[in-house]
C-alpha positions as CSV (number, residue, x, y, z in Angstrom):
1,M,-81.7,-65.4,3.4
2,V,-79.7,-63.0,1.2
3,K,-81.2,-60.6,-1.3
4,M,-79.4,-58.7,-4.1
5,P,-80.5,-55.2,-5.1
6,F,-82.5,-54.7,-8.3
7,R,-80.0,-54.2,-11.1
8,I,-81.9,-51.3,-12.8
9,P,-79.1,-50.2,-15.3
10,Y,-79.1,-53.7,-17.0
11,T,-82.4,-55.5,-16.5
12,F,-84.6,-52.4,-17.0
13,G,-82.4,-51.2,-19.9
14,V,-82.9,-54.5,-21.7
15,T,-86.7,-54.1,-21.2
16,L,-86.7,-50.5,-22.5
17,F,-84.6,-51.4,-25.6
18,A,-86.8,-54.4,-26.4
19,T,-89.9,-52.2,-26.0
20,I,-88.7,-50.0,-28.9
21,G,-89.9,-52.7,-31.2
22,T,-93.5,-52.2,-30.0
23,F,-92.9,-48.5,-30.1
24,L,-92.5,-48.9,-33.8
25,F,-95.9,-50.6,-34.0
26,G,-97.5,-47.8,-32.1
27,Y,-95.7,-45.1,-34.0
28,D,-96.5,-46.4,-37.4
29,S,-100.2,-47.0,-36.5
30,G,-100.4,-43.6,-34.9
31,I,-98.9,-41.8,-37.8
32,A,-101.3,-43.3,-40.3
33,T,-104.2,-42.5,-38.0
34,T,-103.4,-38.7,-38.0
35,I,-102.1,-38.2,-41.5
36,I,-105.3,-39.3,-43.2
37,A,-106.9,-36.3,-41.4
38,F,-104.6,-33.8,-43.1
39,P,-106.0,-32.0,-46.1
40,S,-102.4,-31.7,-47.4
41,F,-102.1,-35.5,-47.4
42,T,-105.4,-35.9,-49.4
43,T,-104.2,-33.3,-51.9
44,Y,-100.7,-34.8,-52.3
45,M,-102.1,-38.3,-52.8
46,S,-104.7,-37.0,-55.3
47,S,-107.8,-37.5,-53.2
48,P,-107.7,-41.2,-52.6
49,S,-111.0,-43.1,-52.4
50,P,-112.3,-44.6,-49.1
51,T,-111.1,-48.0,-50.5
52,L,-107.6,-46.7,-50.8
53,I,-107.8,-45.1,-47.4
54,G,-108.8,-48.5,-46.1
55,G,-105.8,-49.9,-48.0
56,I,-103.4,-47.8,-45.9
57,S,-104.4,-49.8,-42.8
58,S,-105.3,-53.1,-44.4
59,T,-102.0,-53.5,-46.3
60,Y,-100.1,-52.7,-43.1
61,A,-102.0,-55.5,-41.4
62,A,-101.4,-57.8,-44.3
63,G,-97.7,-57.1,-44.0
64,E,-97.9,-57.9,-40.3
65,A,-99.6,-61.2,-41.1
66,L,-96.7,-62.1,-43.4
67,G,-94.2,-61.0,-40.7
68,A,-95.9,-63.4,-38.3
69,L,-95.5,-66.2,-40.9
70,L,-91.8,-65.4,-41.2
71,Q,-91.6,-65.8,-37.4
72,L,-93.3,-69.2,-37.7
73,L,-90.8,-70.3,-40.3
74,I,-87.4,-69.2,-39.1
75,A,-87.6,-67.5,-35.6
76,D,-86.8,-70.7,-33.7
77,R,-83.7,-71.3,-35.9
78,L,-82.3,-67.8,-35.6
79,G,-83.1,-67.2,-31.9
80,R,-84.9,-64.2,-30.5
81,I,-82.0,-61.7,-30.9
82,R,-81.0,-62.6,-34.5
83,F,-84.6,-62.6,-35.6
84,L,-85.2,-59.2,-34.2
85,Q,-82.1,-57.8,-35.9
86,L,-83.4,-59.0,-39.2
87,L,-86.8,-57.4,-38.5
88,C,-85.1,-54.1,-37.8
89,V,-83.5,-54.0,-41.3
90,I,-86.9,-54.8,-42.9
91,T,-88.7,-52.1,-40.9
92,L,-86.1,-49.5,-41.7
93,L,-86.5,-50.3,-45.4
94,G,-90.2,-50.0,-45.3
95,T,-90.0,-46.7,-43.4
96,C,-87.7,-45.3,-46.1
97,V,-90.2,-46.3,-48.8
98,Q,-93.1,-44.6,-47.0
99,T,-91.0,-41.4,-46.5
100,A,-90.0,-41.2,-50.1
101,A,-93.5,-42.0,-51.5
102,N,-94.7,-39.7,-54.3
103,G,-98.1,-41.4,-54.6
104,I,-100.6,-43.5,-52.8
105,G,-99.4,-46.7,-54.4
106,M,-95.8,-46.3,-53.2
107,F,-97.0,-45.2,-49.8
108,I,-99.2,-48.3,-49.4
109,A,-96.3,-50.5,-50.6
110,G,-94.1,-49.0,-47.9
111,R,-96.8,-49.6,-45.4
112,A,-96.8,-53.3,-46.4
113,V,-93.0,-53.7,-46.0
114,T,-93.0,-51.8,-42.7
115,G,-95.9,-54.0,-41.5
116,F,-93.9,-57.1,-42.5
117,G,-91.1,-56.1,-40.1
118,V,-93.2,-54.8,-37.3
119,G,-95.5,-57.8,-37.4
120,G,-92.7,-60.1,-36.4
121,M,-91.4,-57.6,-33.8
122,V,-94.7,-57.1,-32.0
123,T,-95.2,-60.8,-31.6
124,T,-91.5,-61.7,-30.7
125,I,-90.9,-59.0,-28.2
126,P,-93.6,-59.9,-25.6
127,L,-92.4,-63.5,-26.0
128,Y,-88.8,-62.4,-25.4
129,L,-89.6,-60.3,-22.3
130,S,-91.8,-63.0,-20.8
131,E,-88.9,-65.5,-21.2
132,I,-86.3,-63.3,-19.5
133,A,-88.5,-61.8,-16.7
134,P,-88.7,-63.2,-13.1
135,P,-92.2,-64.6,-12.3
136,K,-93.1,-61.9,-9.7
137,R,-92.0,-59.1,-12.1
138,R,-93.1,-60.6,-15.4
139,G,-96.2,-58.6,-15.7
140,F,-94.3,-55.3,-15.1
141,V,-91.5,-56.2,-17.5
142,A,-93.5,-57.8,-20.3
143,G,-96.2,-55.2,-19.8
144,F,-93.9,-52.6,-21.4
145,T,-95.1,-54.2,-24.7
146,G,-98.3,-52.3,-24.2
147,V,-96.5,-49.1,-23.1
148,G,-94.5,-49.2,-26.4
149,I,-97.7,-49.6,-28.5
150,A,-99.3,-46.7,-26.7
151,V,-96.2,-44.4,-27.1
152,G,-94.7,-45.2,-30.5
153,V,-91.2,-44.0,-31.4
154,P,-89.3,-44.4,-34.7
155,W,-86.0,-45.8,-33.3
156,T,-85.3,-48.8,-35.4
157,P,-81.5,-48.1,-35.6
158,I,-81.3,-47.7,-31.8
159,L,-83.0,-51.0,-31.2
160,F,-80.6,-52.7,-33.6
161,L,-77.6,-51.3,-31.7
162,G,-79.0,-52.6,-28.5
163,L,-79.6,-56.1,-30.1
164,V,-76.0,-56.3,-31.3
165,S,-74.4,-55.0,-28.2
166,F,-75.8,-55.8,-24.7
167,M,-79.2,-57.5,-25.0
168,P,-79.0,-61.2,-24.0
169,E,-80.5,-64.1,-25.8
170,S,-83.5,-65.7,-24.1
171,P,-82.2,-68.3,-21.5
172,R,-85.2,-70.5,-22.3
173,F,-84.3,-70.5,-26.0
174,L,-80.7,-71.4,-25.2
175,M,-81.8,-74.2,-22.8
176,R,-84.0,-75.7,-25.5
177,K,-81.0,-75.7,-27.9
178,G,-79.0,-77.5,-25.2
179,R,-76.6,-74.6,-24.6
180,V,-76.9,-74.9,-20.8
181,K,-73.9,-72.8,-19.7
182,E,-75.0,-69.9,-22.0
183,A,-78.5,-70.2,-20.6
184,E,-77.1,-70.0,-17.0
185,R,-75.2,-66.8,-17.8
186,A,-78.1,-65.2,-19.6
187,F,-80.5,-66.2,-16.8
188,G,-78.2,-64.8,-14.1
189,R,-77.7,-61.5,-15.9
190,V,-81.4,-60.7,-16.2
191,H,-82.3,-62.1,-12.7
192,A,-80.0,-59.9,-10.8
193,G,-81.8,-58.6,-7.7
194,V,-83.9,-61.7,-7.2
195,W,-83.5,-63.9,-4.2
196,V,-80.7,-66.3,-5.0
197,E,-82.7,-69.3,-3.7
198,E,-85.7,-68.1,-5.7
199,A,-83.6,-67.7,-8.9
200,E,-82.1,-71.2,-8.4
201,R,-85.5,-72.7,-7.9
202,E,-86.9,-71.1,-11.1
203,F,-83.8,-72.2,-13.1
204,K,-84.1,-75.8,-12.0
205,I,-87.8,-75.9,-12.8
206,M,-87.1,-74.3,-16.2
207,R,-84.3,-76.7,-17.1
208,A,-86.2,-79.8,-16.0
209,Q,-89.4,-78.9,-17.8
210,I,-87.7,-77.8,-21.0
211,E,-85.6,-81.0,-21.1
212,Y,-88.7,-83.1,-20.4
213,E,-90.6,-81.4,-23.3
214,R,-87.6,-81.5,-25.6
215,E,-87.3,-85.3,-25.3
216,R,-90.8,-85.6,-26.6
217,E,-90.4,-83.3,-29.6
218,F,-89.5,-86.2,-31.9
219,V,-93.2,-87.0,-32.2
220,G,-93.6,-84.0,-34.5
221,Y,-95.5,-80.7,-34.3
222,G,-98.8,-82.3,-35.2
223,A,-98.7,-84.4,-32.1
224,L,-97.5,-81.5,-30.0
225,F,-100.5,-79.4,-31.2
226,R,-102.8,-82.2,-30.3
227,Q,-101.2,-82.7,-26.9
228,Y,-101.3,-78.9,-26.1
229,H,-104.5,-78.2,-28.0
230,R,-106.2,-76.3,-25.1
231,R,-103.2,-74.0,-24.8
232,V,-103.0,-73.5,-28.6
233,L,-106.6,-72.7,-28.9
234,A,-106.5,-70.3,-25.9
235,A,-103.6,-68.4,-27.6
236,I,-105.5,-68.0,-30.8
237,A,-108.6,-66.9,-28.9
238,I,-106.5,-64.3,-27.0
239,A,-105.1,-62.9,-30.3
240,L,-108.7,-62.6,-31.7
241,M,-109.9,-61.0,-28.5
242,A,-107.5,-58.1,-29.0
243,I,-108.9,-57.3,-32.4
244,L,-112.6,-58.2,-32.0
245,S,-112.9,-55.7,-29.1
246,G,-112.8,-53.0,-31.9
247,A,-109.6,-51.3,-30.7
248,P,-107.7,-51.2,-34.0
249,V,-110.7,-50.0,-36.0
250,V,-111.8,-47.3,-33.4
251,G,-108.1,-46.2,-33.0
252,F,-107.2,-46.0,-36.7
253,Y,-110.5,-44.4,-37.8
254,Q,-111.0,-42.1,-34.9
255,T,-110.4,-39.1,-37.2
256,L,-113.2,-40.2,-39.4
257,L,-115.5,-40.6,-36.3
258,Y,-114.6,-37.1,-35.2
259,R,-115.5,-35.8,-38.7
260,A,-118.8,-37.6,-38.5
261,L,-119.5,-35.6,-35.4
262,G,-118.8,-32.4,-37.2
263,I,-115.4,-31.8,-35.8
264,Q,-112.9,-30.2,-38.2
265,G,-109.4,-28.8,-38.6
266,P,-106.7,-28.9,-35.9
267,K,-109.3,-30.0,-33.3
268,I,-109.2,-33.5,-34.9
269,L,-105.4,-33.8,-34.4
270,I,-105.6,-32.4,-30.8
271,L,-108.3,-35.0,-29.9
272,A,-106.2,-37.8,-31.5
273,A,-103.1,-36.7,-29.4
274,A,-105.2,-36.5,-26.2
275,R,-106.7,-39.9,-26.8
276,G,-103.2,-41.4,-27.3
277,T,-101.9,-39.7,-24.1
278,L,-104.8,-41.0,-22.0
279,S,-104.3,-44.5,-23.4
280,L,-100.6,-44.3,-22.5
281,L,-101.4,-43.2,-18.9
282,A,-103.9,-46.1,-18.5
283,V,-101.3,-48.6,-19.7
284,L,-98.6,-47.3,-17.4
285,L,-100.9,-47.3,-14.3
286,I,-102.2,-50.8,-15.0
287,N,-98.8,-52.1,-15.8
288,R,-97.4,-50.7,-12.5
289,F,-100.2,-51.5,-10.1
290,L,-102.5,-54.2,-11.4
291,L,-100.8,-56.7,-13.9
292,D,-98.7,-58.5,-11.2
293,Q,-101.0,-57.6,-8.3
294,W,-104.5,-58.2,-9.6
295,G,-103.6,-60.8,-12.2
296,R,-104.2,-61.4,-15.9
297,R,-107.5,-63.2,-15.8
298,Q,-109.4,-60.5,-14.0
299,L,-108.0,-57.7,-16.2
300,L,-109.0,-59.7,-19.3
301,L,-112.6,-60.3,-18.1
302,W,-113.1,-56.7,-16.9
303,G,-111.5,-55.3,-20.0
304,M,-113.9,-57.2,-22.3
305,A,-117.0,-56.3,-20.3
306,L,-116.1,-52.6,-20.2
307,S,-115.2,-52.6,-23.9
308,A,-118.6,-54.0,-24.8
309,L,-120.5,-51.5,-22.7
310,I,-118.4,-48.6,-24.0
311,L,-119.0,-49.6,-27.6
312,I,-122.7,-49.6,-27.0
313,Y,-122.4,-46.2,-25.5
314,C,-120.4,-45.0,-28.5
315,A,-123.0,-46.3,-30.9
316,V,-125.9,-44.6,-29.0
317,M,-124.1,-41.3,-28.7
318,Q,-123.0,-41.2,-32.3
319,Q,-126.5,-42.1,-33.5
320,I,-128.1,-39.3,-31.4
321,Y,-125.6,-36.5,-31.9
322,Q,-123.7,-36.9,-35.2
323,N,-126.3,-34.9,-37.2
324,S,-127.2,-32.5,-34.3
325,T,-126.0,-29.1,-33.3
326,N,-125.7,-30.1,-29.7
327,Q,-122.0,-29.5,-28.9
328,I,-122.3,-30.9,-25.4
329,G,-123.8,-34.1,-26.7
330,K,-121.0,-34.3,-29.3
331,G,-118.5,-33.9,-26.4
332,F,-120.1,-36.9,-24.7
333,A,-119.8,-38.9,-27.9
334,V,-116.1,-38.1,-28.1
335,L,-115.9,-39.2,-24.4
336,G,-116.9,-42.7,-25.5
337,I,-114.1,-42.9,-28.0
338,F,-111.6,-41.7,-25.3
339,A,-113.1,-44.2,-22.7
340,H,-112.6,-47.1,-25.2
341,A,-108.9,-46.2,-25.5
342,V,-108.4,-46.0,-21.8
343,F,-110.2,-49.2,-20.7
344,N,-109.5,-51.3,-23.7
345,G,-105.9,-50.2,-24.1
346,G,-105.2,-50.4,-20.4
347,T,-106.6,-53.9,-20.1
348,L,-106.7,-56.0,-23.2
349,E,-103.9,-54.4,-25.2
350,S,-101.7,-54.6,-22.1
351,V,-102.5,-58.2,-21.1
352,C,-103.1,-60.1,-24.3
353,P,-99.5,-60.2,-25.6
354,I,-98.2,-61.2,-22.2
355,Y,-100.8,-63.9,-21.5
356,N,-100.2,-65.4,-25.0
357,A,-96.5,-65.9,-24.3
358,E,-97.1,-67.2,-20.8
359,I,-99.5,-70.0,-21.5
360,L,-97.5,-71.8,-24.2
361,P,-94.8,-74.5,-23.9
362,I,-91.3,-73.6,-25.1
363,A,-91.5,-76.1,-28.0
364,L,-94.5,-74.3,-29.5
365,R,-94.2,-70.8,-28.0
366,S,-92.8,-69.0,-31.0
367,K,-94.7,-71.0,-33.6
368,V,-98.1,-70.7,-32.0
369,I,-97.7,-67.0,-31.2
370,A,-96.8,-66.5,-34.8
371,L,-99.9,-68.5,-35.9
372,A,-102.1,-66.6,-33.5
373,A,-100.6,-63.3,-34.7
374,F,-101.2,-64.3,-38.3
375,T,-104.9,-65.0,-37.4
376,H,-105.1,-61.6,-35.6
377,F,-103.6,-59.6,-38.5
378,S,-105.6,-61.5,-41.2
379,V,-108.9,-60.6,-39.4
380,T,-107.6,-57.0,-39.0
381,V,-107.2,-56.8,-42.8
382,G,-110.9,-57.5,-43.3
383,L,-112.2,-55.3,-40.5
384,T,-110.1,-52.3,-41.3
385,E,-110.6,-52.5,-45.0
386,A,-114.4,-52.7,-44.4
387,A,-114.4,-49.9,-41.8
388,P,-114.6,-46.8,-44.1
389,S,-117.5,-48.2,-46.1
390,A,-119.1,-49.6,-43.0
391,F,-119.0,-46.3,-41.1
392,K,-120.3,-44.6,-44.3
393,N,-123.2,-47.0,-44.9
394,I,-124.3,-48.6,-41.6
395,K,-122.6,-45.8,-39.5
396,Q,-122.7,-46.5,-35.8
397,N,-124.2,-49.9,-36.2
398,Y,-120.7,-51.2,-37.0
399,Y,-119.9,-50.9,-33.3
400,Y,-122.5,-53.6,-32.6
401,V,-120.4,-56.2,-34.6
402,F,-117.7,-55.8,-32.0
403,V,-120.1,-55.8,-29.1
404,G,-121.4,-59.2,-30.1
405,C,-117.9,-60.6,-30.7
406,T,-116.6,-59.3,-27.4
407,V,-119.5,-60.9,-25.5
408,V,-118.7,-64.3,-27.1
409,M,-115.0,-63.9,-26.2
410,W,-115.9,-63.0,-22.6
411,V,-117.8,-66.3,-22.2
412,I,-114.8,-68.2,-23.7
413,G,-112.4,-66.4,-21.4
414,Y,-114.5,-67.0,-18.3
415,Y,-114.5,-70.8,-18.7
416,W,-111.1,-71.3,-20.4
417,F,-108.5,-68.8,-19.1
418,P,-106.7,-69.6,-15.9
419,E,-104.7,-67.2,-13.8
420,T,-100.9,-67.1,-14.5
421,K,-99.5,-64.4,-12.2
422,G,-96.6,-65.3,-10.0
423,R,-95.9,-68.7,-11.6
424,T,-92.9,-69.6,-13.7
425,L,-93.6,-70.2,-17.4
426,E,-93.1,-73.9,-16.8
427,E,-95.4,-74.1,-13.8
428,I,-98.3,-72.6,-15.8
429,A,-98.6,-75.9,-17.6
430,A,-100.3,-77.3,-14.6
431,A,-103.2,-74.8,-14.9
432,F,-104.0,-76.5,-18.3
433,G,-103.8,-80.0,-17.0
434,D,-100.3,-80.7,-18.4
435,R,-97.6,-82.4,-16.5
436,V,-95.0,-80.3,-14.6
437,V,-91.8,-82.1,-13.8
438,D,-91.1,-82.5,-10.1
439,V,-87.8,-80.9,-9.1
440,D,-86.2,-81.1,-5.7
441,V,-85.3,-77.5,-4.9
442,S,-84.8,-78.1,-1.2
443,R,-81.2,-79.5,-1.5
444,G,-78.2,-77.5,-0.5
445,E,-76.3,-75.1,-2.8
446,S,-75.4,-76.7,-6.1
447,E,-73.0,-76.0,-8.9
448,T,-75.8,-74.3,-10.7
449,S,-76.7,-72.0,-7.9
450,V,-73.0,-70.9,-7.5
451,A,-72.8,-70.1,-11.2
452,L,-76.1,-68.1,-11.0
453,A,-75.0,-66.2,-7.9
454,E,-71.6,-65.3,-9.5
455,E,-73.3,-64.1,-12.7
456,M,-75.9,-62.1,-10.7
457,K,-73.2,-60.4,-8.7
458,A,-71.2,-59.5,-11.8
459,G,-71.2,-56.1,-13.3
460,G,-71.1,-54.1,-10.0
461,V,-74.0,-55.9,-8.2
462,R,-72.0,-56.7,-5.0
463,D,-73.9,-55.0,-2.1
464,M,-75.9,-57.5,-0.1
465,E,-78.9,-57.0,2.2
466,V,-80.0,-59.3,4.9
467,E,-83.7,-59.9,5.4
468,V,-84.7,-59.5,9.1
């Protein structure tokens, strides 16, 4: 059996460029988290009220919700690459408005426009990476979505250049549109380094399943939603899980929490930077060592359980020490905020975007992910808008809202979420009781396998290794 070496310059390069889109989400969220702690920002914006501070986050989430609706309406018509190009332009426009803002109103407007572009990006990119990745490396490749969120880099023009130059369209999108030869070429380019026989098997299953599902699309989306209702509801539940664990609220308002503990000045920014760094390390380690090895289901269940326990710990620590002079106790309270970033970010924020893209059929993948994202961002608007007043009035008890929600989501996940690691996106249908088309992959080399092998060898990938 012949194996080709992993084509790092191309496959990994596509992954890194696509991840810039989620970098933008992480960067813009991170910037807003820290600037509200600067006295200079408060002075420049004429001392905005807690409601307006909440608006900085909630309008961004509202823009993201509208970006998800844009994906629902036009993403399947434009394709993954063209749609991402459009979002780059929108995001760049919003960033310019934020930078030029001379008042809180203009700044919030820029946040909304930026959220509109980023909202579509952060839902399309994990979908795109899941569709181009080989099954055994899909967790690692698509897991860079979480890495991007944890890092955050303002490189919209660079992403746009990658989209118009060397990044391929999703082979599954091309196959669904009936563009078989283009799908073969795109599939071969991003699967260089995979066993030829394994790549041929995946391509055959992909083609047969997509053609089978496409023949039944004439029944309309209503019927498709009814047919795949379990997978649709699971996708929406996953999207809610990522927000009801409290991560966006704790992350965005961490500076307010530090202030409530009596921490002031540059220490707040140092703590915010340290928390983000630890979250990034957790995402990198889990992406590298657990996503494809341990599996998605276990990480989701453990992530929810740990998040609930840590939120209880945060509530207790803040209740005891926020009005005390015990500096060691306040350090333990800060530890809870850090632990939530590590365990929640490393598990739920890494797994949820990937799992959402994996469990849906190609006919509904983009639309349902957009619907799930719209639900996610809409709930985020309410939770983040309410957070400043909630932390001021009910203080640490706001944590218990997320504890209760996380426990409910854990029960749903335990009984409803199957494992997806190592399976092709088409084979995952069987885990939800849907039909997977039988394909004979034991026949000799076909025209398709020759085309795939030639494409996988193109671009300098010519050295061959023989497995002993």
